C-alpha positions in Angstrom: 92.0 168.6 64.2 90.1 165.4 63.7 89.6 162.7 66.2 89.0 159.0 65.5 86.3 156.9 67.1 88.6 155.8 69.9 90.1 159.2 70.7 89.3 160.7 74.0 90.0 164.1 75.6 91.4 164.2 79.1 91.8 167.1 81.4 92.1 168.2 85.0 89.6 170.4 86.9 91.4 173.1 88.7 90.0 175.1 91.7 90.2 178.8 91.4 92.9 179.2 94.0 95.0 176.3 92.7 98.5 177.3 91.6 99.9 176.6 88.1 103.3 177.3 86.6 104.1 179.6 83.7 104.5 176.5 81.4 101.1 175.1 82.5 99.4 178.4 81.9 100.9 178.7 78.4 99.8 175.2 77.6 96.3 175.6 79.0 95.8 178.7 76.9 97.7 177.6 73.8 99.9 180.7 74.0 103.7 181.2 73.7 105.6 182.2 76.8 106.4 185.6 75.3 102.7 186.4 75.1 102.1 185.6 78.7 105.2 187.5 79.8 103.9 190.5 77.9 100.6 190.2 79.7 102.4 190.2 83.0 104.4 193.3 82.0 101.1 195.0 80.9 99.5 194.2 84.3 96.9 191.8 82.9 98.3 189.0 85.0 100.0 189.1 88.4 102.3 186.2 89.3 102.1 185.0 92.9 105.9 185.5 93.2 108.1 188.2 91.9 110.9 185.8 90.8 110.3 185.3 87.1 112.1 182.0 87.1 109.5 180.5 89.4 106.3 182.3 88.4 103.2 180.7 89.7 99.6 181.8 88.8 96.2 181.1 90.1 94.0 178.9 87.9 91.8 182.0 87.2 94.7 183.3 85.1 93.7 180.8 82.4 90.3 182.6 81.9 92.1 186.0 82.0 94.6 185.1 79.3 91.9 183.6 77.1 89.7 186.7 77.6 92.6 189.0 76.7 93.4 187.0 73.6 89.8 187.1 72.5 89.6 190.9 73.1 92.7 191.3 70.9 91.5 189.0 68.2 87.8 190.0 68.1 88.1 193.7 68.7 91.5 194.2 67.2 92.8 196.1 70.2 96.4 196.0 71.5 97.5 194.6 74.7 97.2 197.9 76.6 93.6 198.1 75.4 92.9 194.6 76.5 94.4 195.4 79.9 92.0 198.4 80.2 89.0 196.4 79.1 89.8 193.7 81.7 90.2 196.3 84.5 86.8 197.7 83.6 85.2 194.2 83.5 86.7 193.5 86.9 85.3 196.7 88.3 81.8 195.8 86.8 81.9 192.4 88.5 82.9 193.9 91.9 80.0 196.4 91.6 77.6 193.6 90.7 78.7 191.6 93.7 78.3 194.6 95.9 74.8 195.3 94.5 73.7 191.6 95.1 74.9 191.8 98.7 73.0 195.1 99.3 69.9 193.7 97.7 70.0 190.6 99.9 70.5 192.8 103.0 67.6 195.1 102.1 65.3 192.3 100.8 66.1 189.1 102.7 63.5 187.1 100.8 65.3 187.4 97.5 
């Protein structure tokens, strides 16, 4: 895609807890609805409401979809493998957060 001199990109900054629709999620990630629905079925994404006709997601779902797509593309793993990798990455992040909290408690000067 090329852009002329007078072209500009526009966008909207979303807070982590801001809600977006299924269509907005698909557009933000440049993915077809079927791909995102498959990610929900695999457990990669969790809609805020169970009613599939009104699915809403947190804005953090954008990063999750993009990560799952990259894992599939770069590592050539299937959706189930991407789901497992994301679960492990989530666990690592929780452990890092806990470790930082413990370090601050034990070493207040850090």
